[in-house]
N, CA, C and O of each residue as an XYZ file, in Angstrom:
956
protein
N       0.852     -1.190      0.000
C       0.000      0.000      0.000
C       0.885      1.237      0.000
O       1.824      1.335      0.790
N       0.590      2.169     -0.875
C       1.334      3.420     -0.943
C       0.514      4.530     -0.310
O      -0.684      4.655     -0.568
N       1.159      5.331      0.514
C       0.520      6.490      1.132
C       1.302      7.728      0.714
O       2.510      7.806      0.940
N       0.629      8.681      0.114
C       1.277      9.897     -0.355
C       1.159     11.004      0.691
O       0.308     10.952      1.578
N       2.025     12.002      0.569
C       2.055     13.088      1.548
C       0.752     13.874      1.572
O       0.393     14.442      2.604
N       0.034     13.914      0.442
C      -1.222     14.664      0.391
C      -2.412     13.837      0.850
O      -3.548     14.307      0.789
N      -2.167     12.593      1.317
C      -3.245     11.767      1.842
C      -3.795     10.732      0.882
O      -4.586      9.879      1.284
N      -3.390     10.791     -0.385
C      -3.855      9.781     -1.340
C      -3.243      8.423     -0.997
O      -2.146      8.350     -0.442
N      -3.961      7.351     -1.334
C      -3.447      6.006     -1.133
C      -3.676      5.173     -2.386
O      -4.601      5.415     -3.161
N      -2.804      4.187     -2.559
C      -2.946      3.203     -3.635
C      -2.752      1.833     -3.001
O      -1.726      1.578     -2.369
N      -3.744      0.941     -3.169
C      -3.648     -0.383     -2.584
C      -4.219     -0.417     -1.178
O      -4.747      0.582     -0.690
N      -4.115     -1.555     -0.536
C      -4.682     -1.731      0.797
C      -3.913     -2.812      1.539
O      -3.246     -3.647      0.928
N      -4.014     -2.787      2.856
C      -3.465     -3.876      3.671
C      -4.599     -4.601      4.396
O      -4.369     -5.301      5.382
N      -5.825     -4.426      3.898
C      -6.937     -5.200      4.442
C      -8.087     -4.398      4.988
O      -9.128     -4.970      5.312
N      -7.942     -3.091      5.105
C      -9.027     -2.265      5.597
C      -9.134     -2.265      7.112
O      -8.278     -2.810      7.809
N     -10.192     -1.648      7.608
C     -10.430     -1.627      9.036
C      -9.661     -0.542      9.759
O      -8.928      0.237      9.150
N      -9.843     -0.506     11.076
C      -9.226      0.567     11.855
C      -7.716      0.413     11.933
O      -7.012      1.409     12.103
N      -7.189     -0.819     11.813
C      -5.734     -0.965     11.866
C      -5.087     -0.378     10.617
O      -3.967      0.130     10.671
N      -5.811     -0.452      9.465
C      -5.272      0.201      8.266
C      -5.291      1.717      8.443
O      -4.369      2.405      8.006
N      -6.335      2.236      9.079
C      -6.391      3.672      9.341
C      -5.243      4.100     10.253
O      -4.626      5.144     10.042
N      -4.964      3.281     11.268
C      -3.850      3.583     12.161
C      -2.522      3.559     11.399
O      -1.676      4.434     11.583
N      -2.350      2.548     10.544
C      -1.123      2.443      9.751
C      -0.997      3.617      8.785
O       0.103      4.106      8.528
N      -2.137      4.064      8.254
C      -2.134      5.215      7.352
C      -1.535      6.440      8.037
O      -0.685      7.120      7.463
N      -1.977      6.721      9.263
C      -1.469      7.901      9.972
C      -0.018      7.715     10.399
O       0.747      8.679     10.436
N       0.361      6.495     10.719
C       1.763      6.233     11.031
C       2.626      6.444      9.784
O       3.763      6.906      9.884
N       2.086      6.107      8.614
C       2.821      6.322      7.368
C       2.985      7.813      7.085
O       4.048      8.248      6.642
N       1.928      8.602      7.340
C       2.036     10.050      7.159
C       3.104     10.617      8.091
O       3.868     11.501      7.705
N       3.150     10.105      9.309
C       4.170     10.543     10.264
C       5.566     10.170      9.781
O       6.505     10.951      9.942
N       5.714      8.979      9.187
C       7.014      8.543      8.675
C       7.484      9.434      7.540
O       8.680      9.690      7.404
N       6.548      9.911      6.722
C       6.934     10.822      5.645
C       7.477     12.133      6.203
O       8.372     12.743      5.618
N       6.932     12.558      7.329
C       7.376     13.817      7.936
C       8.711     13.664      8.645
O       9.539     14.575      8.608
N       8.931     12.527      9.290
C      10.148     12.340     10.089
C      11.267     11.638      9.336
O      12.435     11.756      9.705
N      10.915     10.904      8.274
C      11.912     10.125      7.552
C      12.273      8.826      8.231
O      13.208      8.151      7.799
N      11.562      8.454      9.283
C      11.885      7.244     10.038
C      10.953      6.097      9.666
O       9.742      6.284      9.551
N      11.520      4.919      9.482
C      10.716      3.734      9.241
C      10.130      3.246     10.565
O      10.546      3.684     11.638
N       9.166      2.339     10.478
C       8.511      1.848     11.693
C       8.001      0.434     11.457
O       7.689      0.060     10.326
N       7.918     -0.345     12.519
C       7.341     -1.682     12.477
C       6.174     -1.707     13.457
O       6.365     -1.527     14.659
N       4.959     -1.931     12.941
C       3.745     -1.933     13.746
C       3.271     -3.362     13.958
O       3.392     -4.203     13.067
N       2.741     -3.629     15.120
C       2.218     -4.967     15.433
C       0.762     -4.851     15.860
O       0.428     -4.035     16.719
N      -0.105     -5.664     15.265
C      -1.532     -5.643     15.584
C      -1.976     -7.033     16.017
O      -1.639     -8.036     15.387
N      -2.738     -7.072     17.101
C      -3.355     -8.311     17.568
C      -4.798     -8.323     17.065
O      -5.634     -7.560     17.550
N      -5.087     -9.182     16.099
C      -6.407     -9.215     15.476
C      -7.204    -10.363     16.072
O      -7.378    -11.401     15.433
N      -7.689    -10.180     17.300
C      -8.476    -11.254     17.907
C      -9.848    -11.345     17.235
O     -10.213    -10.486     16.433
N     -10.593    -12.383     17.570
C     -11.860    -12.633     16.878
C     -12.846    -11.488     17.050
O     -13.536    -11.119     16.100
N     -12.922    -10.914     18.265
C     -13.845     -9.810     18.494
C     -13.443     -8.596     17.667
O     -14.288     -7.929     17.071
N     -12.140     -8.318     17.639
C     -11.636     -7.201     16.847
C     -11.976     -7.413     15.375
O     -12.450     -6.497     14.704
N     -11.733     -8.627     14.875
C     -11.990     -8.923     13.471
C     -13.466     -8.757     13.135
O     -13.810     -8.185     12.101
N     -14.330     -9.253     13.999
C     -15.758     -9.167     13.727
C     -16.239     -7.716     13.736
O     -17.014     -7.317     12.867
N     -15.791     -6.935     14.697
C     -16.214     -5.543     14.803
C     -15.779     -4.725     13.598
O     -16.457     -3.770     13.219
N     -14.654     -5.091     12.990
C     -14.104     -4.293     11.893
C     -14.313     -4.931     10.535
O     -13.742     -4.480      9.542
N     -15.124     -5.977     10.479
C     -15.449     -6.572      9.199
C     -14.304     -7.323      8.555
O     -14.253     -7.434      7.331
N     -13.380     -7.845      9.357
C     -12.236     -8.564      8.827
C     -12.585    -10.035      8.642
O     -13.445    -10.573      9.339
N     -11.915    -10.671      7.708
C     -12.198    -12.067      7.405
C     -11.709    -12.975      8.514
O     -12.356    -13.977      8.820
N     -10.586    -12.648      9.120
C     -10.016    -13.531     10.131
C      -9.281    -12.726     11.185
O      -9.042    -11.529     11.029
N      -8.926    -13.421     12.273
C      -8.164    -12.782     13.326
C      -6.692    -13.088     13.183
O      -6.173    -13.173     12.070
N      -6.010    -13.254     14.316
C      -4.586    -13.562     14.279
C      -3.738    -12.354     14.607
O      -4.161    -11.472     15.354
N      -2.546    -12.313     14.050
C      -1.607    -11.227     14.279
C      -1.119    -10.682     12.944
O      -1.107    -11.390     11.937
N      -0.718     -9.415     12.950
C      -0.200     -8.819     11.721
C       0.877     -7.795     12.055
O       0.700     -6.948     12.930
N       1.974     -7.886     11.357
C       3.041     -6.889     11.434
C       3.022     -6.052     10.165
O       2.884     -6.587      9.065
N       3.158     -4.755     10.315
C       3.177     -3.839      9.174
C       4.478     -3.052      9.219
O       4.751     -2.346     10.190
N       5.275     -3.173      8.168
C       6.521     -2.408      8.076
C       6.257     -1.156      7.255
O       5.753     -1.238      6.135
N       6.596     -0.005      7.804
C       6.415      1.274      7.125
C       7.783      1.816      6.746
O       8.652      1.998      7.598
N       7.959      2.070      5.469
C       9.254      2.531      4.968
C       9.038      3.798      4.148
O       8.450      3.718      3.070
N       9.493      4.976      4.616
C       9.318      6.208      3.837
C      10.187      6.193      2.590
O      11.386      5.923      2.661
N       9.583      6.482      1.462
C      10.292      6.545      0.189
C      10.379      8.004     -0.236
O       9.390      8.732     -0.155
N      11.529      8.430     -0.680
C      11.693      9.805     -1.114
C      12.665      9.858     -2.274
O      13.518      8.980     -2.408
N      12.550     10.883     -3.119
C      13.496     11.013     -4.220
C      14.900     11.305     -3.701
O      15.077     11.733     -2.561
N      15.888     11.068     -4.548
C      17.266     11.372     -4.156
C      17.369     12.841     -3.761
O      17.041     13.705     -4.575
N      17.812     13.160     -2.548
C      17.816     14.551     -2.085
C      18.876     15.388     -2.790
O      19.952     14.906     -3.144
N      18.539     16.641     -2.976
C      19.468     17.597     -3.575
C      20.312     18.247     -2.483
O      19.794     18.664     -1.447
N      21.607     18.325     -2.728
C      22.517     19.010     -1.818
C      23.172     20.167     -2.553
O      23.898     19.965     -3.527
N      22.911     21.381     -2.081
C      23.529     22.577     -2.659
C      24.734     22.953     -1.797
O      24.595     23.261     -0.613
N      25.901     22.924     -2.403
C      27.140     23.263     -1.709
C      27.551     24.661     -2.150
O      27.944     24.863     -3.299
N      27.462     25.618     -1.244
C      27.797     27.008     -1.561
C      29.229     27.264     -1.129
O      29.507     27.535      0.039
N      30.125     27.171     -2.090
C      31.554     27.278     -1.830
C      32.261     26.057     -2.372
O      31.989     24.935     -1.946
N      33.169     26.268     -3.311
C      33.821     25.146     -3.993
C      35.267     24.968     -3.565
O      36.082     24.446     -4.327
N      35.594     25.401     -2.347
C      36.958     25.242     -1.853
C      37.243     23.822     -1.416
O      36.608     22.875     -1.883
N      38.209     23.678     -0.508
C      38.671     22.339     -0.121
C      37.570     21.518      0.553
O      37.369     20.352      0.216
N      36.854     22.128      1.508
C      35.787     21.385      2.186
C      34.671     21.062      1.207
O      34.145     19.949      1.207
N      34.307     22.026      0.376
C      33.262     21.795     -0.608
C      33.607     20.674     -1.568
O      32.741     19.880     -1.936
N      34.871     20.602     -1.978
C      35.299     19.544     -2.904
C      35.167     18.168     -2.255
O      34.610     17.248     -2.854
N      35.674     18.029     -1.043
C      35.566     16.741     -0.350
C      34.097     16.395     -0.064
O      33.688     15.241     -0.191
N      33.316     17.403      0.322
C      31.915     17.158      0.636
C      31.151     16.669     -0.589
O      30.338     15.751     -0.482
N      31.401     17.265     -1.742
C      30.721     16.832     -2.966
C      31.013     15.370     -3.263
O      30.117     14.624     -3.658
N      32.246     14.963     -3.077
C      32.630     13.581     -3.368
C      31.992     12.609     -2.365
O      31.405     11.601     -2.760
N      32.110     12.916     -1.075
C      31.626     11.993     -0.051
C      30.097     11.950     -0.017
O      29.502     10.873      0.032
N      29.463     13.130     -0.045
C      28.001     13.167     -0.011
C      27.396     12.580     -1.277
O      26.325     11.974     -1.234
N      28.083     12.758     -2.411
C      27.601     12.152     -3.646
C      27.574     10.638     -3.545
O      26.621      9.996     -3.987
N      28.621     10.068     -2.961
C      28.670      8.625     -2.776
C      27.643      8.157     -1.749
O      27.239      6.994     -1.757
N      27.221      9.064     -0.866
C      26.217      8.721      0.146
C      24.791      8.866     -0.374
O      23.835      8.628      0.364
N      24.641      9.254     -1.635
C      23.312      9.268     -2.227
C      22.672     10.626     -2.415
O      21.457     10.703     -2.601
N      23.448     11.706     -2.372
C      22.901     13.039     -2.592
C      23.217     13.509     -4.018
O      24.285     13.215     -4.555
N      22.288     14.232     -4.612
C      22.526     14.883     -5.906
C      23.210     16.219     -5.634
O      22.694     17.046     -4.882
N      24.354     16.421     -6.240
C      25.222     17.538     -5.880
C      25.047     18.725     -6.824
O      25.024     18.570     -8.045
N      24.925     19.922     -6.225
C      24.880     21.185     -6.961
C      25.895     22.117     -6.291
O      25.814     22.351     -5.085
N      26.826     22.636     -7.044
C      27.920     23.451     -6.499
C      27.802     24.874     -7.038
O      27.560     25.083     -8.227
N      27.977     25.850     -6.144
C      27.922     27.258     -6.547
C      29.125     27.989     -5.964
O      29.403     27.897     -4.768
N      29.833     28.716     -6.823
C      30.971     29.538     -6.391
C      31.237     30.551     -7.490
O      30.940     30.299     -8.657
N      31.802     31.707     -7.116
C      32.069     32.732     -8.133
C      33.458     32.597     -8.758
O      33.853     33.422     -9.581
N      34.187     31.571     -8.372
C      35.554     31.391     -8.887
C      35.592     30.184     -9.829
O      35.479     29.037     -9.396
N      35.750     30.461    -11.100
C      35.765     29.370    -12.074
C      36.961     28.440    -11.859
O      36.915     27.269    -12.237
N      38.027     28.961    -11.254
C      39.192     28.132    -10.945
C      38.809     26.983    -10.021
O      39.403     25.907    -10.083
N      37.821     27.211     -9.168
C      37.385     26.186     -8.221
C      36.098     25.489     -8.678
O      35.974     24.271     -8.553
N      35.156     26.251     -9.200
C      33.881     25.675     -9.629
C      33.938     25.335    -11.109
O      33.636     26.170    -11.962
N      34.324     24.113    -11.401
C      34.414     23.675    -12.789
C      34.205     22.160    -12.859
O      34.253     21.463    -11.845
N      33.976     21.679    -14.053
C      33.681     20.265    -14.260
C      34.878     19.357    -13.982
O      34.701     18.190    -13.634
N      36.062     19.873    -14.128
C      37.239     19.061    -13.840
C      37.299     18.707    -12.355
O      37.673     17.590    -11.997
N      36.938     19.639    -11.504
C      36.967     19.379    -10.054
C      35.715     18.659     -9.564
O      35.770     17.919     -8.582
N      34.584     18.873    -10.244
C      33.316     18.276     -9.819
C      32.670     17.523    -10.980
O      31.600     17.909    -11.449
N      33.309     16.459    -11.445
C      32.799     15.764    -12.644
C      31.455     15.087    -12.432
O      30.723     14.878    -13.399
N      31.108     14.739    -11.206
C      29.880     13.988    -10.951
C      28.729     14.853    -10.438
O      27.641     14.342    -10.169
N      28.963     16.150    -10.305
C      27.904     17.032     -9.820
C      26.817     17.197    -10.881
O      27.105     17.196    -12.078
N      25.575     17.337    -10.438
C      24.483     17.595    -11.370
C      24.670     18.941    -12.055
O      24.511     19.063    -13.269
N      25.012     19.952    -11.256
C      25.263     21.280    -11.817
C      26.447     21.922    -11.101
O      26.668     21.708     -9.908
N      27.197     22.708    -11.857
C      28.286     23.520    -11.312
C      28.050     24.942    -11.805
O      28.165     25.214    -13.000
N      27.720     25.845    -10.890
C      27.357     27.215    -11.255
C      28.480     28.160    -10.874
O      28.951     28.149     -9.737
N      28.909     28.976    -11.825
C      29.919     30.001    -11.556
C      29.212     31.349    -11.529
O      28.913     31.929    -12.573
N      28.952     31.832    -10.340
C      28.213     33.082    -10.167
C      28.360     33.531     -8.718
O      28.589     32.715     -7.825
N      28.225     34.841     -8.492
C      28.238     35.320     -7.117
C      27.111     34.627     -6.338
O      25.954     34.627     -6.757
N      27.472     34.056     -5.229
C      26.511     33.245     -4.485
C      25.275     34.049     -4.083
O      24.165     33.553     -4.274
N      25.402     35.271     -3.532
C      24.191     36.023     -3.177
C      23.304     36.299     -4.390
O      22.082     36.180     -4.301
N      23.912     36.668     -5.531
C      23.127     36.940     -6.740
C      22.374     35.692     -7.182
O      21.196     35.759     -7.532
N      23.065     34.553     -7.164
C      22.430     33.301     -7.589
C      21.292     32.933     -6.640
O      20.235     32.491     -7.090
N      21.491     33.107     -5.349
C      20.461     32.763     -4.380
C      19.224     33.637     -4.541
O      18.102     33.146     -4.427
N      19.416     34.920     -4.804
C      18.282     35.829     -4.899
C      17.420     35.541     -6.128
O      16.246     35.911     -6.161
N      17.985     34.893     -7.122
C      17.209     34.620     -8.333
C      16.837     33.151     -8.483
O      16.274     32.760     -9.505
N      17.141     32.341     -7.489
C      16.904     30.907     -7.585
C      15.978     30.447     -6.475
O      16.162     30.799     -5.310
N      14.975     29.652     -6.851
C      14.083     29.045     -5.874
C      14.584     27.638     -5.569
O      14.537     26.762     -6.433
N      15.056     27.419     -4.363
C      15.568     26.114     -3.956
C      14.413     25.324     -3.343
O      13.749     25.823     -2.434
N      14.156     24.099     -3.820
C      13.045     23.309     -3.277
C      13.165     23.117     -1.767
O      14.268     22.996     -1.234
N      12.024     23.090     -1.085
C      12.020     22.964      0.375
C      12.611     21.640      0.848
O      13.037     21.530      1.998
N      12.643     20.637     -0.025
C      13.185     19.327      0.346
C      14.707     19.276      0.268
O      15.312     18.240      0.542
N      15.319     20.386     -0.103
C      16.759     20.407     -0.363
C      17.589     20.557      0.907
O      17.116     21.039      1.935
N      18.845     20.125      0.799
C      19.868     20.318      1.814
C      20.821     21.384      1.295
O      21.249     21.319      0.143
N      21.158     22.360      2.123
C      22.046     23.450      1.703
C      23.167     23.600      2.727
O      22.917     23.671      3.931
N      24.400     23.648      2.236
C      25.575     23.783      3.095
C      26.343     25.033      2.674
O      26.700     25.191      1.507
N      26.591     25.910      3.631
C      27.337     27.149      3.370
C      28.773     26.951      3.827
O      29.062     26.918      5.023
N      29.664     26.821      2.857
C      31.093     26.609      3.139
C      31.911     27.527      2.224
O      32.793     27.067      1.499
N      31.608     28.823      2.267
C      32.305     29.760      1.402
C      33.705     30.050      1.956
O      34.135     29.464      2.950
N      34.393     30.961      1.289
C      35.792     31.212      1.650
C      35.983     32.308      2.688
O      37.122     32.669      2.982
N      34.909     32.848      3.252
C      35.117     33.913      4.231
C      33.850     34.333      4.932
O      32.748     34.013      4.488
N      34.009     35.056      6.037
C      32.883     35.474      6.864
C      31.875     36.316      6.087
O      30.667     36.121      6.222
N      32.369     37.255      5.273
C      31.475     38.143      4.530
C      30.604     37.341      3.574
O      29.399     37.574      3.480
N      31.208     36.404      2.871
C      30.455     35.579      1.928
C      29.446     34.691      2.659
O      28.331     34.484      2.181
N      29.846     34.168      3.822
C      28.920     33.360      4.617
C      27.721     34.196      5.056
O      26.580     33.742      4.976
N      27.981     35.414      5.520
C      26.908     36.287      5.980
C      25.954     36.615      4.833
O      24.737     36.593      5.015
N      26.495     36.916      3.661
C      25.641     37.220      2.512
C      24.774     36.028      2.138
O      23.598     36.189      1.810
N      25.346     34.841      2.185
C      24.570     33.644      1.862
C      23.474     33.416      2.894
O      22.345     33.081      2.536
N      23.798     33.594      4.176
C      22.816     33.371      5.221
C      21.693     34.398      5.172
O      20.555     34.081      5.519
N      21.985     35.595      4.757
C      20.925     36.596      4.598
C      19.855     36.100      3.627
O      18.661     36.321      3.830
N      20.301     35.432      2.581
C      19.375     34.962      1.551
C      18.726     33.634      1.885
O      17.743     33.251      1.252
N      19.266     32.916      2.882
C      18.804     31.545      3.138
C      18.077     31.344      4.458
O      17.185     30.499      4.542
N      18.433     32.094      5.484
C      18.004     31.762      6.848
C      16.488     31.706      6.999
O      15.985     30.919      7.801
N      15.754     32.515      6.256
C      14.295     32.545      6.405
C      13.593     31.541      5.495
O      12.368     31.430      5.535
N      14.338     30.819      4.687
C      13.709     29.883      3.752
C      13.358     28.568      4.433
O      13.983     28.156      5.411
N      12.346     27.933      3.886
C      11.926     26.624      4.375
C      12.754     25.563      3.660
O      12.522     25.284      2.484
N      13.712     24.976      4.357
C      14.615     23.986      3.773
C      14.675     22.758      4.679
O      14.465     22.850      5.888
N      14.965     21.613      4.072
C      15.106     20.386      4.862
C      16.304     20.492      5.808
O      16.262     20.013      6.941
N      17.365     21.125      5.321
C      18.580     21.262      6.122
C      19.333     22.488      5.648
O      19.489     22.706      4.447
N      19.802     23.291      6.596
C      20.669     24.426      6.295
C      21.803     24.418      7.294
O      21.570     24.501      8.500
N      23.037     24.319      6.805
C      24.204     24.262      7.671
C      25.210     25.336      7.331
O      25.377     25.697      6.166
N      25.882     25.848      8.347
C      26.882     26.904      8.190
C      28.174     26.473      8.862
O      28.177     26.125     10.043
N      29.272     26.493      8.116
C      30.565     26.114      8.668
C      31.143     27.264      9.481
O      30.819     28.428      9.245
N      32.000     26.929     10.438
C      32.677     27.967     11.195
C      32.764     27.636     12.675
O      32.086     26.734     13.167
N      33.606     28.376     13.373
C      33.724     28.211     14.816
C      32.477     28.751     15.504
O      31.678     29.457     14.890
N      32.315     28.419     16.773
C      31.173     28.926     17.520
C      31.206     30.453     17.599
O      30.164     31.106     17.533
N      32.401     31.013     17.741
C      32.510     32.473     17.813
C      32.077     33.111     16.498
O      31.360     34.112     16.496
N      32.507     32.538     15.389
C      32.129     33.078     14.083
C      30.630     32.963     13.872
O      29.987     33.903     13.406
N      30.077     31.813     14.214
C      28.638     31.597     14.036
C      27.846     32.601     14.864
O      26.864     33.165     14.381
N      28.265     32.827     16.109
C      27.550     33.784     16.959
C      27.610     35.191     16.360
O      26.625     35.927     16.417
N      28.750     35.569     15.788
C      28.850     36.898     15.175
C      27.888     37.025     14.001
O      27.199     38.036     13.865
N      27.840     36.008     13.161
C      26.937     36.052     12.003
C      25.485     36.071     12.471
O      24.670     36.818     11.930
N      25.156     35.259     13.469
C      23.796     35.248     13.993
C      23.430     36.612     14.578
O      22.317     37.097     14.379
N      24.372     37.229     15.301
C      24.105     38.547     15.900
C      23.827     39.584     14.810
O      22.926     40.410     14.958
N      24.598     39.546     13.710
C      24.360     40.454     12.590
C      22.946     40.270     12.042
O      22.226     41.243     11.816
N      22.557     39.014     11.831
C      21.256     38.726     11.240
C      20.116     39.140     12.167
O      19.100     39.665     11.712
N      20.286     38.904     13.466
C      19.260     39.317     14.429
C      19.140     40.841     14.470
O      18.039     41.384     14.560
N      20.283     41.523     14.404
C      20.269     42.986     14.413
C      19.586     43.543     13.167
O      19.022     44.637     13.200
N      19.637     42.790     12.069
C      18.984     43.212     10.830
C      17.498     42.875     10.811
O      16.800     43.199      9.851
N      17.006     42.218     11.878
C      15.578     41.944     11.972
C      15.151     40.531     11.670
O      13.952     40.259     11.612
N      16.088     39.616     11.474
C      15.711     38.230     11.215
C      15.119     37.604     12.471
O      15.719     37.715     13.541
N      13.957     36.948     12.378
C      13.366     36.306     13.564
C      14.287     35.232     14.128
O      14.903     34.477     13.375
N      14.380     35.165     15.441
C      15.286     34.223     16.096
C      14.938     32.781     15.760
O      15.828     31.934     15.686
N      13.641     32.483     15.552
C      13.258     31.098     15.260
C      13.840     30.606     13.943
O      14.011     29.400     13.762
N      14.147     31.507     13.023
C      14.790     31.093     11.771
C      16.178     30.529     12.043
O      16.593     29.562     11.404
N      16.891     31.124     12.980
C      18.244     30.671     13.289
C      18.237     29.384     14.104
O      19.219     28.641     14.095
N      17.137     29.112     14.811
C      17.061     27.872     15.580
C      17.095     26.646     14.675
O      17.421     25.551     15.132
N      16.766     26.815     13.405
C      16.744     25.682     12.482
C      18.089     25.456     11.810
O      18.282     24.439     11.144
N      19.023     26.390     11.975
C      20.304     26.312     11.280
C      21.267     25.383     12.021
O      21.410     25.481     13.240
N      21.913     24.501     11.303
C      22.943     23.635     11.882
C      24.276     24.386     11.808
O      24.932     24.412     10.767
N      24.655     24.987     12.916
C      25.873     25.792     12.932
C      26.394     25.891     14.362
O      25.636     26.265     15.258
N      27.660     25.567     14.602
C      28.615     25.009     13.650
C      28.100     23.695     13.056
O      27.386     22.930     13.704
N      28.481     23.468     11.827
C      27.949     22.366     11.053
C      28.617     21.044     11.426
O      29.762     21.029     11.877
N      27.908     19.948     11.239
C      28.502     18.622     11.366
C      28.388     17.998     12.742
O      27.863     18.600     13.678
N      28.891     16.779     12.843
C      28.921     16.044     14.105
C      30.278     16.207     14.772
O      31.291     16.431     14.109
N      30.281     16.093     16.065
C      31.503     16.272     16.846
C      32.331     14.989     16.809
O      32.202     14.126     17.677
N      33.187     14.879     15.787
C      34.070     13.719     15.672
C      35.538     14.140     15.798
O      36.441     13.356     15.508
N      35.763     15.368     16.227
C      37.126     15.866     16.342
C      37.766     16.180     15.006
O      38.990     16.144     14.882
N      36.948     16.491     13.992
C      37.452     16.730     12.640
C      38.380     17.941     12.594
O      38.129     18.960     13.238
N      39.460     17.808     11.818
C      40.434     18.889     11.662
C      40.675     19.193     10.182
O      40.591     20.350      9.769
N      40.968     18.179      9.392
C      41.290     18.378      7.977
C      40.011     18.591      7.167
O      38.928     18.236      7.632
N      40.116     19.171      5.954
C      38.926     19.344      5.109
C      38.183     18.042      4.856
O      36.952     18.023      4.858
N      38.915     16.952      4.636
C      38.260     15.667      4.399
C      37.505     15.205      5.634
O      36.386     14.703      5.524
N      38.106     15.369      6.810
C      37.432     14.965      8.050
C      36.198     15.822      8.305
O      35.166     15.315      8.746
N      36.303     17.114      8.030
C      35.150     18.005      8.198
C      34.026     17.587      7.257
O      32.853     17.602      7.632
N      34.390     17.214      6.031
C      33.382     16.759      5.070
C      32.690     15.488      5.547
O      31.485     15.329      5.351
N      33.437     14.584      6.170
C      32.835     13.374      6.747
C      31.853     13.756      7.847
O      30.752     13.209      7.920
N      32.252     14.702      8.706
C      31.398     15.161      9.788
C      30.094     15.755      9.263
O      29.017     15.483      9.793
N      30.205     16.570      8.214
C      29.022     17.198      7.623
C      28.124     16.143      6.985
O      26.907     16.154      7.175
N      28.733     15.235      6.227
C      27.944     14.199      5.567
C      27.190     13.351      6.574
O      26.046     12.966      6.331
N      27.821     13.057      7.702
C      27.154     12.281      8.740
C      25.898     12.993      9.228
O      24.870     12.353      9.450
N      25.971     14.304      9.396
C      24.801     15.054      9.844
C      23.733     15.101      8.754
O      22.540     15.038      9.053
N      24.148     15.211      7.500
C      23.192     15.192      6.386
C      22.431     13.868      6.357
O      21.209     13.847      6.211
N      23.162     12.771      6.495
C      22.534     11.452      6.468
C      21.580     11.291      7.655
O      20.476     10.770      7.501
N      22.011     11.742      8.838
C      21.164     11.638     10.022
C      19.871     12.419      9.839
O      18.800     11.949     10.223
N      19.966     13.601      9.259
C      18.773     14.403      9.001
C      17.874     13.709      7.984
O      16.654     13.664      8.146
N      18.479     13.181      6.955
C      17.698     12.500      5.917
C      16.966     11.285      6.474
O      15.816     11.038      6.110
N      17.608     10.535      7.343
C      17.031      9.292      7.855
C      16.240      9.477      9.151
O      15.691      8.517      9.691
N      16.186     10.722      9.647
C      15.423     10.976     10.861
C      16.080     10.466     12.118
O      15.403     10.206     13.113
N      17.407     10.318     12.088
C      18.127      9.831     13.263
C      18.453     10.995     14.188
O      18.528     12.144     13.754
N      18.643     10.688     15.451
C      19.035     11.713     16.422
C      20.441     11.410     16.907
O      20.739     10.296     17.337
N      21.293     12.408     16.832
C      22.678     12.254     17.277
C      23.193     13.620     17.703
O      22.540     14.637     17.470
N      24.357     13.642     18.323
C      24.891     14.887     18.869
C      25.610     15.718     17.825
O      26.739     15.408     17.444
N      24.955     16.778     17.360
C      25.596     17.679     16.418
C      26.361     18.775     17.136
O      26.264     18.926     18.354
N      27.117     19.530     16.369
C      27.896     20.629     16.931
C      27.099     21.918     17.043
O      27.534     22.851     17.718
N      25.943     21.990     16.396
C      25.252     23.258     16.230
C      24.830     23.868     17.559
O      24.553     23.163     18.529
N      24.790     25.196     17.579
C      24.348     25.917     18.763
C      22.891     25.592     19.060
O      22.509     25.473     20.225
N      22.066     25.447     18.010
C      20.652     25.122     18.213
C      20.511     23.766     18.884
O      19.684     23.601     19.780
N      21.313     22.791     18.460
C      21.251     21.460     19.062
C      21.685     21.519     20.520
O      21.112     20.847     21.378
N      22.700     22.326     20.789
C      23.171     22.457     22.166
C      22.100     23.069     23.047
O      21.897     22.634     24.180
N      21.407     24.087     22.524
C      20.334     24.699     23.304
C      19.222     23.706     23.565
O      18.657     23.665     24.657
N      18.905     22.895     22.546
C      17.846     21.896     22.704
C      18.208     20.877     23.754
O      17.369     20.508     24.576
N      19.470     20.404     23.741
C      19.894     19.418     24.735
C      19.856     20.018     26.136
O      19.516     19.335     27.102
N      20.207     21.305     26.243
C      20.184     21.962     27.545
C      18.767     22.055     28.086
O      18.519     21.808     29.266
N      17.822     22.424     27.185
C      16.433     22.521     27.614
C      15.897     21.163     28.033
O      15.162     21.055     29.014
N      16.266     20.123     27.286
C      15.778     18.792     27.597
C      16.302     18.317     28.936
O      15.597     17.624     29.669
N      17.542     18.684     29.266
C      18.163     18.199     30.489
C      17.723     18.998     31.719
O      17.925     18.547     32.847
N      17.135     20.156     31.524
C      16.779     20.994     32.662
C      15.656     20.351     33.468
O      14.752     19.752     32.885
N      15.694     20.460     34.785
C      14.629     19.867     35.620
C      13.333     20.664     35.476
O      12.327     20.323     36.098
């Protein structure tokens, strides 16, 4: 049985209230990206009340299906290059944007879906990025990161990550808040980006970022580096 995000269904698992329950669990799986295994005890009274042919037991496996996710890498430097390679192998469709043709070219990113050579803020202002997309800001400097975040922070995206130290991230966030950006927009940003694996080199940082992308895609919970995640853990731990 297929359950679509808009509520349409194709096929059946037998009808009755247990199918209705599975339907809503499937809608939840589409929202969270997490699979689920449901167990139903179909005793004779239950079967008779719901018009079922027989009783017994039934397990229902729910598996969310989604198209290959798009990953927009803003910045084609060392981290961006490693990230495109690793995330591409992990199942993401890669789109690279940078204003330096020396870095953003087909020779460096042969497997990317698109390689755009354009000022990142200009490209962002004229491009509609699908809400299901993953976006990583790994430009070559604070000013470029700030310009990209101005264009992205208020957008509805599956994932938005910003590279940088905690001090740098706080400075960029303070700038955006001073410019009037609602604080709740920044709560959704993964910054500092990636998982805390002690990454130092560009390749290690790319592994850290890819791990967080995969976790977000699959609906897993793990300890990220982001300030928002830290605040959430603090709130959860408070008595």
